[in-house]
N, C-alpha and C positions, 0 to 999 in steps of 0.2 A: 927080488923076491920078498914079499911083505909077510910071509908066514910067521917070521920071528917076532914082528910087532903084534900080530893078532894072537899068536900063541901065548906070549907073555902078558898081553893085555887081558886076555880072557882068563888066564890062570889067576892073575892078580885079582880080577873082579870076583871070581868064584870063591877065592880064598878070603879076601878082606871083607866082602859084604855078605859072606855066607849064603851065596845064590847058587841056584843050580843052572845047568845049560840052557834049560828052557827059558829062564828069567833073562839071561844075557842074550840069547837069541831074540826074544821079544824087544829088548832095548835096542838091539841093533837093527832089527827089522827083517831077519832071515829066519829060516827053519833051524830047528835043532840039528837036523842032519847036515845042512850047510855049515853050521858052527863047528860041528865035530870034524868035518872035513878040513877046516881051517886049522883046528888044533892039531889034527894029525900030520898037516903039511901036504895033504893030497891035493888041496886046491888053495888058490890064493883069492882073497876078496876082491870083488870088482869095484869100481869107482864109488858108487854110493854107499856100499857096505864100508869100504876103506874110510870114507869120511866119518861114518858113525863110530868106527873103531877108533879113529884119531880123537873123536870127541870123548869116547869112553876112557881112552888113555889120559886125556887132559883131565877129565872129571876125577879119575882115580888119583892122579898126581896132586891136583888141588885138595881133594879130600885128606889125603895123607899129610900134606904140608900143613893143613889147617887143623888137624886133630892132634890133641895131646897123646891119644892112645888109640889103638885099634877098637877098643871097646866104645870110646867116645865117638868114634866114626860111625859105628853101627847104631849107637843110641840116636845120633842125629839122623841117620839114614831112616830110621823107623819111627821118628817122632814128628809130630806136627810143627810146622815152621810157620809162624805168622807171616814173615815177609814172602812166603811162597803161597799166599792165599789160605793159610792154615792146612795145606796139603802136606803129606808125608813126602820126603824126597823119593822113597822107594816107588810111590805111585807115579811120580813125574818120570823117574828112570824107566819104569815099565812101559810108560806111554811112548818111550823113545825120544823124549824131548831132553836130550843130554846137553844140548846147547844152553837151555834154560838154567840147569844146574851149574854149568861151568861158569856162566856169567855171574850167578849169585855167589858162588864160593870165591871168585876172583875178587869180589868186592870186600870180602871179610878178612879180618886179620886172624881170627881164631874162631873155632866153633864153640 
């Protein structure tokens, strides 16, 4: 059962990045209702969603490990990053391109 992964990952994203469930659902590519069912443990994510949730988990892990504080993580998430085409990481997150953010963060020592 993967609900522990999805519940913990979703809760961390909501708290760390000050997101709402609609934002996380958009990043994962599901509906808000589906995301809430995962959070309640009523339903487990299927294959493609599980991959996105694993990327989300990896993204959060990388972000926390590269940030000095939770505030610096949010500042980075909402700021324009030249190495990301001057896009805001939040925009890339909401587009569902979590892999792009994970690859970028893995190359950094610190934010």
